[in-house]
C-alpha positions as CSV (number, residue, x, y, z in Angstrom):
1,M,-44.1,85.9,-28.0
2,A,-44.2,84.1,-24.6
3,L,-43.4,80.5,-24.8
4,R,-45.1,78.0,-22.6
5,G,-43.7,74.8,-21.2
6,K,-46.5,72.7,-22.6
7,D,-46.0,74.1,-26.1
8,L,-42.2,73.6,-25.8
9,M,-42.6,70.0,-24.8
10,E,-44.4,69.2,-28.0
11,L,-41.7,70.7,-30.3
12,P,-38.9,68.5,-31.7
13,T,-35.4,68.9,-30.3
14,E,-34.1,70.3,-33.5
15,E,-36.7,73.1,-33.5
16,L,-35.9,73.9,-29.8
17,E,-32.2,74.2,-30.6
18,R,-33.0,76.4,-33.6
19,R,-35.2,78.7,-31.4
20,A,-32.5,78.8,-28.7
21,E,-29.9,80.0,-31.2
22,E,-32.3,82.6,-32.6
23,L,-33.0,83.9,-29.1
24,R,-29.3,84.1,-28.3
25,R,-28.7,86.2,-31.4
26,S,-31.8,88.4,-30.6
27,I,-30.6,89.0,-27.1
28,F,-27.1,90.0,-28.3
29,N,-28.6,92.4,-30.8
30,L,-31.0,93.9,-28.2
31,R,-28.0,94.5,-25.9
32,I,-26.1,96.2,-28.6
33,R,-29.2,98.4,-29.4
34,M,-29.6,99.2,-25.8
35,I,-26.0,100.4,-25.5
36,T,-26.4,102.6,-28.5
37,K,-29.7,103.9,-27.2
38,E,-31.7,102.6,-30.1
39,I,-34.1,100.6,-28.1
40,Q,-37.0,101.9,-26.0
41,D,-38.5,98.7,-24.6
42,T,-35.7,97.4,-22.4
43,A,-38.0,94.8,-20.8
44,K,-37.9,92.9,-24.1
45,I,-34.4,91.6,-23.2
46,A,-35.7,90.1,-20.0
47,H,-38.6,88.4,-21.8
48,E,-36.3,86.9,-24.4
49,R,-33.9,85.7,-21.7
50,R,-36.8,84.0,-19.9
51,D,-37.9,82.3,-23.1
52,L,-34.4,81.1,-23.7
53,A,-34.3,79.7,-20.2
54,R,-37.5,77.8,-20.8
55,I,-36.2,76.3,-23.9
56,L,-32.9,75.3,-22.3
57,T,-34.8,73.8,-19.4
58,V,-36.8,71.5,-21.8
59,L,-33.6,70.6,-23.7
60,N,-31.7,69.7,-20.5
61,G,-34.6,67.6,-19.3
62,R,-34.6,65.7,-22.5
63,R,-30.9,65.1,-22.3
64,Q,-31.2,63.8,-18.7
65,T,-34.0,61.4,-19.6
66,S,-32.1,60.1,-22.6
67,A,-28.9,59.6,-20.6
68,A,-30.9,57.8,-17.8
69,A,-32.5,55.6,-20.4
70,R,-29.0,54.6,-21.7
71,S,-27.7,53.7,-18.3
């Protein structure tokens, strides 16, 4: 599932944090499966890492705007 920036912007922060944690676990499991040669589609790791990066980018943007608003 490819996540898009516009879709991520609409999600609440709690949902983004939950998805980020799920992706971290998924990437870990995929890496283990790759080491044990149980996975055929190694590109899935790269896709999940990119999705995680998109989520973290949105979360960091929200943190920066809320910190700027407090100043």
